[in-house]
MARBA-10111 format. One record per atom (N, C-alpha, C): atom name; residue in three letters; residue number from 1; y, z, x. Coordinates in nm, 4 decimals, always signed. Example, Ala and Ser with C-alpha at 12.3 -4.5 7.8 and 13.67 -1.06 7.14 Angstrom:
residues 2
@a=N r=Ala k=1 Y=-0.5690 Z=+0.7800 X=+1.3190
@a=CA r=Ala k=1 Y=-0.4500 Z=+0.7800 X=+1.2300
@a=C r=Ala k=1 Y=-0.3300 Z=+0.7800 X=+1.3200
@a=N r=Ser k=2 Y=-0.2250 Z=+0.7080 X=+1.2850
@a=CA r=Ser k=2 Y=-0.1060 Z=+0.7140 X=+1.3670
@a=C r=Ser k=2 Y=+0.0030 Z=+0.7870 X=+1.2900
***
This chain:
residues 97
@a=N r=Unk k=1 Y=+1.1042 Z=-4.9676 X=-6.4010
@a=CA r=Unk k=1 Y=+1.1235 Z=-5.1077 X=-6.4355
@a=C r=Unk k=1 Y=+1.0826 Z=-5.1948 X=-6.3171
@a=N r=Unk k=2 Y=+1.0099 Z=-5.2977 X=-6.3437
@a=CA r=Unk k=2 Y=+0.9691 Z=-5.3923 X=-6.2395
@a=C r=Unk k=2 Y=+1.0843 Z=-5.4886 X=-6.2142
@a=N r=Unk k=3 Y=+1.1130 Z=-5.5115 X=-6.0868
@a=CA r=Unk k=3 Y=+1.2240 Z=-5.6013 X=-6.0556
@a=C r=Unk k=3 Y=+1.1749 Z=-5.7447 X=-6.0328
@a=N r=Unk k=4 Y=+1.2710 Z=-5.8324 X=-6.0149
@a=CA r=Unk k=4 Y=+1.2445 Z=-5.9752 X=-6.0006
@a=C r=Unk k=4 Y=+1.1510 Z=-6.0030 X=-5.8824
@a=N r=Unk k=5 Y=+1.1739 Z=-5.9373 X=-5.7687
@a=CA r=Unk k=5 Y=+1.0928 Z=-5.9605 X=-5.6489
@a=C r=Unk k=5 Y=+0.9471 Z=-5.9195 X=-5.6712
@a=N r=Unk k=6 Y=+0.9244 Z=-5.8117 X=-5.7425
@a=CA r=Unk k=6 Y=+0.7868 Z=-5.7689 X=-5.7715
@a=C r=Unk k=6 Y=+0.7167 Z=-5.8704 X=-5.8608
@a=N r=Unk k=7 Y=+0.7873 Z=-5.9228 X=-5.9602
@a=CA r=Unk k=7 Y=+0.7287 Z=-6.0256 X=-6.0477
@a=C r=Unk k=7 Y=+0.6935 Z=-6.1490 X=-5.9659
@a=N r=Unk k=8 Y=+0.7842 Z=-6.1920 X=-5.8785
@a=CA r=Unk k=8 Y=+0.7571 Z=-6.3096 X=-5.7958
@a=C r=Unk k=8 Y=+0.6409 Z=-6.2859 X=-5.7001
@a=N r=Unk k=9 Y=+0.6288 Z=-6.1628 X=-5.6499
@a=CA r=Unk k=9 Y=+0.5165 Z=-6.1295 X=-5.5618
@a=C r=Unk k=9 Y=+0.3835 Z=-6.1413 X=-5.6374
@a=N r=Unk k=10 Y=+0.3778 Z=-6.0845 X=-5.7574
@a=CA r=Unk k=10 Y=+0.2550 Z=-6.0927 X=-5.8384
@a=C r=Unk k=10 Y=+0.2259 Z=-6.2384 X=-5.8737
@a=N r=Unk k=11 Y=+0.3283 Z=-6.3154 X=-5.9056
@a=CA r=Unk k=11 Y=+0.3095 Z=-6.4565 X=-5.9377
@a=C r=Unk k=11 Y=+0.2530 Z=-6.5317 X=-5.8173
@a=N r=Unk k=12 Y=+0.3032 Z=-6.5022 X=-5.6968
@a=CA r=Unk k=12 Y=+0.2498 Z=-6.5676 X=-5.5767
@a=C r=Unk k=12 Y=+0.1032 Z=-6.5321 X=-5.5557
@a=N r=Unk k=13 Y=+0.0678 Z=-6.4054 X=-5.5785
@a=CA r=Unk k=13 Y=-0.0719 Z=-6.3653 X=-5.5637
@a=C r=Unk k=13 Y=-0.1629 Z=-6.4418 X=-5.6593
@a=N r=Unk k=14 Y=-0.1108 Z=-6.4697 X=-5.7793
@a=CA r=Unk k=14 Y=-0.1884 Z=-6.5428 X=-5.8801
@a=C r=Unk k=14 Y=-0.1678 Z=-6.6935 X=-5.8687
@a=N r=Unk k=15 Y=-0.0927 Z=-6.7361 X=-5.7678
@a=CA r=Unk k=15 Y=-0.0626 Z=-6.8774 X=-5.7464
@a=C r=Unk k=15 Y=+0.0033 Z=-6.9413 X=-5.8683
@a=N r=Unk k=16 Y=+0.1009 Z=-6.8688 X=-5.9232
@a=CA r=Unk k=16 Y=+0.1761 Z=-6.9170 X=-6.0385
@a=C r=Unk k=16 Y=+0.3188 Z=-6.9466 X=-5.9969
@a=N r=Unk k=17 Y=+0.3763 Z=-7.0463 X=-6.0599
@a=CA r=Unk k=17 Y=+0.5187 Z=-7.0742 X=-6.0435
@a=C r=Unk k=17 Y=+0.5868 Z=-7.0379 X=-6.1738
@a=N r=Unk k=18 Y=+0.6866 Z=-6.9524 X=-6.1653
@a=CA r=Unk k=18 Y=+0.7591 Z=-6.9088 X=-6.2845
@a=C r=Unk k=18 Y=+0.9035 Z=-6.9544 X=-6.2749
@a=N r=Unk k=19 Y=+0.9569 Z=-7.0032 X=-6.3875
@a=CA r=Unk k=19 Y=+1.1005 Z=-7.0324 X=-6.3888
@a=C r=Unk k=19 Y=+1.1750 Z=-6.9013 X=-6.4165
@a=N r=Unk k=20 Y=+1.3073 Z=-6.9055 X=-6.4132
@a=CA r=Unk k=20 Y=+1.3859 Z=-6.7826 X=-6.4270
@a=C r=Unk k=20 Y=+1.3624 Z=-6.7114 X=-6.5601
@a=N r=Unk k=21 Y=+1.3497 Z=-6.7880 X=-6.6687
@a=CA r=Unk k=21 Y=+1.3249 Z=-6.7259 X=-6.7991
@a=C r=Unk k=21 Y=+1.1898 Z=-6.6551 X=-6.7999
@a=N r=Unk k=22 Y=+1.0899 Z=-6.7159 X=-6.7377
@a=CA r=Unk k=22 Y=+0.9570 Z=-6.6546 X=-6.7322
@a=C r=Unk k=22 Y=+0.9579 Z=-6.5293 X=-6.6449
@a=N r=Unk k=23 Y=+1.0360 Z=-6.5309 X=-6.5363
@a=CA r=Unk k=23 Y=+1.0465 Z=-6.4124 X=-6.4503
@a=C r=Unk k=23 Y=+1.1040 Z=-6.2959 X=-6.5300
@a=N r=Unk k=24 Y=+1.2083 Z=-6.3220 X=-6.6072
@a=CA r=Unk k=24 Y=+1.2696 Z=-6.2164 X=-6.6881
@a=C r=Unk k=24 Y=+1.1721 Z=-6.1652 X=-6.7937
@a=N r=Unk k=25 Y=+1.1023 Z=-6.2577 X=-6.8604
@a=CA r=Unk k=25 Y=+1.0045 Z=-6.2178 X=-6.9627
@a=C r=Unk k=25 Y=+0.8936 Z=-6.1338 X=-6.9025
@a=N r=Unk k=26 Y=+0.8392 Z=-6.1793 X=-6.7892
@a=CA r=Unk k=26 Y=+0.7288 Z=-6.1078 X=-6.7259
@a=C r=Unk k=26 Y=+0.7734 Z=-5.9710 X=-6.6747
@a=N r=Unk k=27 Y=+0.8961 Z=-5.9597 X=-6.6267
@a=CA r=Unk k=27 Y=+0.9449 Z=-5.8296 X=-6.5802
@a=C r=Unk k=27 Y=+0.9432 Z=-5.7294 X=-6.6952
@a=N r=Unk k=28 Y=+0.9886 Z=-5.7715 X=-6.8118
@a=CA r=Unk k=28 Y=+0.9869 Z=-5.6820 X=-6.9276
@a=C r=Unk k=28 Y=+0.8466 Z=-5.6481 X=-6.9729
@a=N r=Unk k=29 Y=+0.7595 Z=-5.7499 X=-6.9783
@a=CA r=Unk k=29 Y=+0.6227 Z=-5.7262 X=-7.0249
@a=C r=Unk k=29 Y=+0.5452 Z=-5.6386 X=-6.9276
@a=N r=Unk k=30 Y=+0.5568 Z=-5.6655 X=-6.7981
@a=CA r=Unk k=30 Y=+0.4852 Z=-5.5831 X=-6.6998
@a=C r=Unk k=30 Y=+0.5390 Z=-5.4403 X=-6.6970
@a=N r=Unk k=31 Y=+0.6676 Z=-5.4248 X=-6.7147
@a=CA r=Unk k=31 Y=+0.7245 Z=-5.2895 X=-6.7213
@a=C r=Unk k=31 Y=+0.6702 Z=-5.2142 X=-6.8424
@a=N r=Unk k=32 Y=+0.6570 Z=-5.2827 X=-6.9548
@a=CA r=Unk k=32 Y=+0.5999 Z=-5.2212 X=-7.0744
@a=C r=Unk k=32 Y=+0.4555 Z=-5.1787 X=-7.0533
@a=N r=Unk k=33 Y=+0.3780 Z=-5.2639 X=-6.9870
@a=CA r=Unk k=33 Y=+0.2370 Z=-5.2316 X=-6.9589
@a=C r=Unk k=33 Y=+0.2285 Z=-5.1077 X=-6.8705
@a=N r=Unk k=34 Y=+0.3102 Z=-5.1036 X=-6.7651
@a=CA r=Unk k=34 Y=+0.3080 Z=-4.9874 X=-6.6760
@a=C r=Unk k=34 Y=+0.3541 Z=-4.8606 X=-6.7469
@a=N r=Unk k=35 Y=+0.4446 Z=-4.8746 X=-6.8421
@a=CA r=Unk k=35 Y=+0.4863 Z=-4.7596 X=-6.9217
@a=C r=Unk k=35 Y=+0.3710 Z=-4.7041 X=-7.0040
@a=N r=Unk k=36 Y=+0.2913 Z=-4.7931 X=-7.0618
@a=CA r=Unk k=36 Y=+0.1734 Z=-4.7493 X=-7.1386
@a=C r=Unk k=36 Y=+0.0715 Z=-4.6819 X=-7.0473
@a=N r=Unk k=37 Y=+0.0515 Z=-4.7374 X=-6.9286
@a=CA r=Unk k=37 Y=-0.0424 Z=-4.6778 X=-6.8335
@a=C r=Unk k=37 Y=+0.0039 Z=-4.5373 X=-6.7951
@a=N r=Unk k=38 Y=+0.1329 Z=-4.5192 X=-6.7725
@a=CA r=Unk k=38 Y=+0.1845 Z=-4.3862 X=-6.7392
@a=C r=Unk k=38 Y=+0.1603 Z=-4.2865 X=-6.8524
@a=N r=Unk k=39 Y=+0.1775 Z=-4.3307 X=-6.9775
@a=CA r=Unk k=39 Y=+0.1514 Z=-4.2388 X=-7.0900
@a=C r=Unk k=39 Y=+0.0041 Z=-4.2028 X=-7.0972
@a=N r=Unk k=40 Y=-0.0833 Z=-4.2980 X=-7.0705
@a=CA r=Unk k=40 Y=-0.2278 Z=-4.2688 X=-7.0722
@a=C r=Unk k=40 Y=-0.2630 Z=-4.1724 X=-6.9599
@a=N r=Unk k=41 Y=-0.2030 Z=-4.1915 X=-6.8427
@a=CA r=Unk k=41 Y=-0.2289 Z=-4.1010 X=-6.7295
@a=C r=Unk k=41 Y=-0.1907 Z=-3.9571 X=-6.7634
@a=N r=Unk k=42 Y=-0.0951 Z=-3.9395 X=-6.8501
@a=CA r=Unk k=42 Y=-0.0501 Z=-3.8053 X=-6.8871
@a=C r=Unk k=42 Y=-0.1423 Z=-3.7348 X=-6.9846
@a=N r=Unk k=43 Y=-0.2401 Z=-3.8030 X=-7.0389
@a=CA r=Unk k=43 Y=-0.3320 Z=-3.7424 X=-7.1357
@a=C r=Unk k=43 Y=-0.4403 Z=-3.6630 X=-7.0659
@a=N r=Unk k=44 Y=-0.4860 Z=-3.5563 X=-7.1301
@a=CA r=Unk k=44 Y=-0.5988 Z=-3.4791 X=-7.0790
@a=C r=Unk k=44 Y=-0.7264 Z=-3.5440 X=-7.1320
@a=N r=Unk k=45 Y=-0.7940 Z=-3.6164 X=-7.0471
@a=CA r=Unk k=45 Y=-0.9136 Z=-3.6899 X=-7.0885
@a=C r=Unk k=45 Y=-1.0419 Z=-3.6266 X=-7.0354
@a=N r=Unk k=46 Y=-1.0336 Z=-3.5037 X=-6.9895
@a=CA r=Unk k=46 Y=-1.1523 Z=-3.4350 X=-6.9401
@a=C r=Unk k=46 Y=-1.2525 Z=-3.4207 X=-7.0536
@a=N r=Unk k=47 Y=-1.3745 Z=-3.4612 X=-7.0281
@a=CA r=Unk k=47 Y=-1.4793 Z=-3.4486 X=-7.1280
@a=C r=Unk k=47 Y=-1.4822 Z=-3.5615 X=-7.2297
@a=N r=Unk k=48 Y=-1.3926 Z=-3.6573 X=-7.2193
@a=CA r=Unk k=48 Y=-1.3925 Z=-3.7706 X=-7.3126
@a=C r=Unk k=48 Y=-1.4872 Z=-3.8771 X=-7.2592
@a=N r=Unk k=49 Y=-1.5821 Z=-3.9180 X=-7.3428
@a=CA r=Unk k=49 Y=-1.6781 Z=-4.0207 X=-7.3035
@a=C r=Unk k=49 Y=-1.6077 Z=-4.1555 X=-7.2884
@a=N r=Unk k=50 Y=-1.6506 Z=-4.2372 X=-7.1933
@a=CA r=Unk k=50 Y=-1.5950 Z=-4.3726 X=-7.1829
@a=C r=Unk k=50 Y=-1.6192 Z=-4.4494 X=-7.3134
@a=N r=Unk k=51 Y=-1.5219 Z=-4.5270 X=-7.3537
@a=CA r=Unk k=51 Y=-1.5333 Z=-4.5976 X=-7.4817
@a=C r=Unk k=51 Y=-1.5180 Z=-4.7490 X=-7.4644
@a=N r=Unk k=52 Y=-1.5707 Z=-4.8025 X=-7.3551
@a=CA r=Unk k=52 Y=-1.5573 Z=-4.9462 X=-7.3342
@a=C r=Unk k=52 Y=-1.6401 Z=-5.0245 X=-7.4354
@a=N r=Unk k=53 Y=-1.7479 Z=-4.9640 X=-7.4864
@a=CA r=Unk k=53 Y=-1.8296 Z=-5.0293 X=-7.5887
@a=C r=Unk k=53 Y=-1.8415 Z=-4.9329 X=-7.7068
@a=N r=Unk k=54 Y=-1.8066 Z=-4.9791 X=-7.8241
@a=CA r=Unk k=54 Y=-1.8109 Z=-4.8897 X=-7.9391
@a=C r=Unk k=54 Y=-1.9508 Z=-4.8739 X=-7.9946
@a=N r=Unk k=55 Y=-2.0413 Z=-4.9641 X=-7.9585
@a=CA r=Unk k=55 Y=-2.1810 Z=-4.9511 X=-7.9992
@a=C r=Unk k=55 Y=-2.2675 Z=-4.9539 X=-7.8741
@a=N r=Unk k=56 Y=-2.3807 Z=-4.8914 X=-7.8830
@a=CA r=Unk k=56 Y=-2.4735 Z=-4.8903 X=-7.7702
@a=C r=Unk k=56 Y=-2.5257 Z=-5.0315 X=-7.7467
@a=N r=Unk k=57 Y=-2.5193 Z=-5.0776 X=-7.6228
@a=CA r=Unk k=57 Y=-2.5655 Z=-5.2114 X=-7.5901
@a=C r=Unk k=57 Y=-2.7093 Z=-5.2056 X=-7.5404
@a=N r=Unk k=58 Y=-2.8021 Z=-5.2267 X=-7.6302
@a=CA r=Unk k=58 Y=-2.9439 Z=-5.2322 X=-7.5956
@a=C r=Unk k=58 Y=-3.0012 Z=-5.3587 X=-7.6550
@a=N r=Unk k=59 Y=-3.0830 Z=-5.4254 X=-7.5781
@a=CA r=Unk k=59 Y=-3.1503 Z=-5.5465 X=-7.6247
@a=C r=Unk k=59 Y=-3.0507 Z=-5.6489 X=-7.6812
@a=N r=Unk k=60 Y=-2.9422 Z=-5.6702 X=-7.6082
@a=CA r=Unk k=60 Y=-2.8404 Z=-5.7624 X=-7.6575
@a=C r=Unk k=60 Y=-2.8701 Z=-5.9069 X=-7.6195
@a=N r=Unk k=61 Y=-2.9662 Z=-5.9276 X=-7.5315
@a=CA r=Unk k=61 Y=-3.0047 Z=-6.0627 X=-7.4937
@a=C r=Unk k=61 Y=-3.1304 Z=-6.1033 X=-7.5699
@a=N r=Unk k=62 Y=-3.1399 Z=-6.2282 X=-7.6016
@a=CA r=Unk k=62 Y=-3.2588 Z=-6.2760 X=-7.6716
@a=C r=Unk k=62 Y=-3.3790 Z=-6.2709 X=-7.5778
@a=N r=Unk k=63 Y=-3.4961 Z=-6.2651 X=-7.6340
@a=CA r=Unk k=63 Y=-3.6164 Z=-6.2721 X=-7.5525
@a=C r=Unk k=63 Y=-3.6234 Z=-6.4085 X=-7.4858
@a=N r=Unk k=64 Y=-3.6710 Z=-6.4114 X=-7.3637
@a=CA r=Unk k=64 Y=-3.6847 Z=-6.5362 X=-7.2903
@a=C r=Unk k=64 Y=-3.8143 Z=-6.6025 X=-7.3340
@a=N r=Unk k=65 Y=-3.8017 Z=-6.6995 X=-7.4234
@a=CA r=Unk k=65 Y=-3.9183 Z=-6.7671 X=-7.4785
@a=C r=Unk k=65 Y=-3.9215 Z=-6.9090 X=-7.4246
@a=N r=Unk k=66 Y=-4.0310 Z=-6.9474 X=-7.3628
@a=CA r=Unk k=66 Y=-4.0450 Z=-7.0833 X=-7.3092
@a=C r=Unk k=66 Y=-4.0818 Z=-7.1794 X=-7.4218
@a=N r=Unk k=67 Y=-4.0271 Z=-7.2989 X=-7.4165
@a=CA r=Unk k=67 Y=-4.0648 Z=-7.4037 X=-7.5100
@a=C r=Unk k=67 Y=-4.0611 Z=-7.5375 X=-7.4379
@a=N r=Unk k=68 Y=-4.1168 Z=-7.6366 X=-7.4999
@a=CA r=Unk k=68 Y=-4.1246 Z=-7.7683 X=-7.4396
@a=C r=Unk k=68 Y=-3.9868 Z=-7.8337 X=-7.4402
@a=N r=Unk k=69 Y=-3.9470 Z=-7.8860 X=-7.3266
@a=CA r=Unk k=69 Y=-3.8187 Z=-7.9547 X=-7.3155
@a=C r=Unk k=69 Y=-3.8274 Z=-8.0929 X=-7.3770
@a=N r=Unk k=70 Y=-3.7094 Z=-8.1511 X=-7.4007
@a=CA r=Unk k=70 Y=-3.7062 Z=-8.2894 X=-7.4474
@a=C r=Unk k=70 Y=-3.7621 Z=-8.3806 X=-7.3389
@a=N r=Unk k=71 Y=-3.8311 Z=-8.4854 X=-7.3775
@a=CA r=Unk k=71 Y=-3.8695 Z=-8.5848 X=-7.2766
@a=C r=Unk k=71 Y=-3.7422 Z=-8.6463 X=-7.2174
@a=N r=Unk k=72 Y=-3.7453 Z=-8.6812 X=-7.0902
@a=CA r=Unk k=72 Y=-3.6245 Z=-8.7318 X=-7.0252
@a=C r=Unk k=72 Y=-3.5709 Z=-8.8571 X=-7.0936
@a=N r=Unk k=73 Y=-3.6577 Z=-8.9413 X=-7.1468
@a=CA r=Unk k=73 Y=-3.6113 Z=-9.0629 X=-7.2155
@a=C r=Unk k=73 Y=-3.5277 Z=-9.0269 X=-7.3379
@a=N r=Unk k=74 Y=-3.5652 Z=-8.9219 X=-7.4093
@a=CA r=Unk k=74 Y=-3.4895 Z=-8.8792 X=-7.5274
@a=C r=Unk k=74 Y=-3.3572 Z=-8.8157 X=-7.4840
@a=N r=Unk k=75 Y=-3.3629 Z=-8.7307 X=-7.3810
@a=CA r=Unk k=75 Y=-3.2435 Z=-8.6627 X=-7.3352
@a=C r=Unk k=75 Y=-3.1389 Z=-8.7607 X=-7.2816
@a=N r=Unk k=76 Y=-3.1829 Z=-8.8705 X=-7.2212
@a=CA r=Unk k=76 Y=-3.0919 Z=-8.9678 X=-7.1614
@a=C r=Unk k=76 Y=-3.0664 Z=-9.0888 X=-7.2503
@a=N r=Unk k=77 Y=-3.1145 Z=-9.0865 X=-7.3735
@a=CA r=Unk k=77 Y=-3.1048 Z=-9.2031 X=-7.4617
@a=C r=Unk k=77 Y=-2.9609 Z=-9.2488 X=-7.4839
@a=N r=Unk k=78 Y=-2.8663 Z=-9.1576 X=-7.4929
@a=CA r=Unk k=78 Y=-2.7289 Z=-9.1989 X=-7.5188
@a=C r=Unk k=78 Y=-2.6419 Z=-9.1937 X=-7.3935
@a=N r=Unk k=79 Y=-2.7031 Z=-9.1790 X=-7.2768
@a=CA r=Unk k=79 Y=-2.6273 Z=-9.1808 X=-7.1517
@a=C r=Unk k=79 Y=-2.5869 Z=-9.3243 X=-7.1195
@a=N r=Unk k=80 Y=-2.4692 Z=-9.3423 X=-7.0585
@a=CA r=Unk k=80 Y=-2.4273 Z=-9.4794 X=-7.0250
@a=C r=Unk k=80 Y=-2.5143 Z=-9.5363 X=-6.9143
@a=N r=Unk k=81 Y=-2.5252 Z=-9.6673 X=-6.9139
@a=CA r=Unk k=81 Y=-2.5984 Z=-9.7352 X=-6.8071
@a=C r=Unk k=81 Y=-2.5162 Z=-9.7258 X=-6.6793
@a=N r=Unk k=82 Y=-2.5805 Z=-9.7087 X=-6.5657
@a=CA r=Unk k=82 Y=-2.5030 Z=-9.7023 X=-6.4410
@a=C r=Unk k=82 Y=-2.4395 Z=-9.8384 X=-6.4107
@a=N r=Unk k=83 Y=-2.3176 Z=-9.8354 X=-6.3587
@a=CA r=Unk k=83 Y=-2.2526 Z=-9.9608 X=-6.3236
@a=C r=Unk k=83 Y=-2.2968 Z=-10.0045 X=-6.1842
@a=N r=Unk k=84 Y=-2.2762 Z=-10.1316 X=-6.1542
@a=CA r=Unk k=84 Y=-2.3177 Z=-10.1896 X=-6.0265
@a=C r=Unk k=84 Y=-2.2541 Z=-10.1141 X=-5.9106
@a=N r=Unk k=85 Y=-2.3332 Z=-10.0722 X=-5.8134
@a=CA r=Unk k=85 Y=-2.2829 Z=-10.0042 X=-5.6958
@a=C r=Unk k=85 Y=-2.2693 Z=-9.8541 X=-5.7126
@a=N r=Unk k=86 Y=-2.3005 Z=-9.8008 X=-5.8303
@a=CA r=Unk k=86 Y=-2.2889 Z=-9.6569 X=-5.8516
@a=C r=Unk k=86 Y=-2.4030 Z=-9.5850 X=-5.7810
@a=N r=Unk k=87 Y=-2.3727 Z=-9.4643 X=-5.7308
@a=CA r=Unk k=87 Y=-2.4774 Z=-9.3843 X=-5.6695
@a=C r=Unk k=87 Y=-2.5745 Z=-9.3377 X=-5.7768
@a=N r=Unk k=88 Y=-2.6986 Z=-9.3449 X=-5.7468
@a=CA r=Unk k=88 Y=-2.7996 Z=-9.2981 X=-5.8415
@a=C r=Unk k=88 Y=-2.9060 Z=-9.2221 X=-5.7632
@a=N r=Unk k=89 Y=-2.9324 Z=-9.0985 X=-5.8052
@a=CA r=Unk k=89 Y=-3.0345 Z=-9.0181 X=-5.7391
@a=C r=Unk k=89 Y=-3.1702 Z=-9.0791 X=-5.7670
@a=N r=Unk k=90 Y=-3.2574 Z=-9.0792 X=-5.6687
@a=CA r=Unk k=90 Y=-3.3911 Z=-9.1351 X=-5.6921
@a=C r=Unk k=90 Y=-3.4681 Z=-9.0535 X=-5.7931
@a=N r=Unk k=91 Y=-3.5462 Z=-9.1201 X=-5.8725
@a=CA r=Unk k=91 Y=-3.6274 Z=-9.0541 X=-5.9730
@a=C r=Unk k=91 Y=-3.7486 Z=-8.9898 X=-5.9075
@a=N r=Unk k=92 Y=-3.7823 Z=-8.8664 X=-5.9446
@a=CA r=Unk k=92 Y=-3.9023 Z=-8.8043 X=-5.8894
@a=C r=Unk k=92 Y=-4.0276 Z=-8.8825 X=-5.9274
@a=N r=Unk k=93 Y=-4.0225 Z=-8.9543 X=-6.0392
@a=CA r=Unk k=93 Y=-4.1380 Z=-9.0314 X=-6.0842
@a=C r=Unk k=93 Y=-4.1614 Z=-9.1513 X=-5.9930
@a=N r=Unk k=94 Y=-4.0578 Z=-9.2018 X=-5.9277
@a=CA r=Unk k=94 Y=-4.0730 Z=-9.3171 X=-5.8393
@a=C r=Unk k=94 Y=-4.1631 Z=-9.2827 X=-5.7220
@a=N r=Unk k=95 Y=-4.1578 Z=-9.1578 X=-5.6741
@a=CA r=Unk k=95 Y=-4.2414 Z=-9.1144 X=-5.5638
@a=C r=Unk k=95 Y=-4.3873 Z=-9.1037 X=-5.6054
@a=N r=Unk k=96 Y=-4.4096 Z=-9.0743 X=-5.7326
@a=CA r=Unk k=96 Y=-4.5466 Z=-9.0535 X=-5.7803
@a=C r=Unk k=96 Y=-4.6202 Z=-9.1849 X=-5.8015
@a=N r=Unk k=97 Y=-4.5464 Z=-9.2943 X=-5.8168
@a=CA r=Unk k=97 Y=-4.6116 Z=-9.4245 X=-5.8441
@a=C r=Unk k=97 Y=-4.6784 Z=-9.4838 X=-5.7245
***
């Protein structure tokens, strides 16, 4: 069984603040998880293939196909107008003029 201090230690590592009810709940849940891990450790898994993926993962990403991007005027059509004094990055087109 995980005690209160162990729960608080794990919570500190995760930068969590737990109230007393949450500490009690987490102690029970973490103890249950460790109990399941102990039962799995007791199994003879020699020769058992890893089963992290139930189907073979091949070609799961789409082909990288290039296409024409939106013109910047279309992409920015619904963007708000900058307010007075707001920082604005210079346009690359301004250098070309």
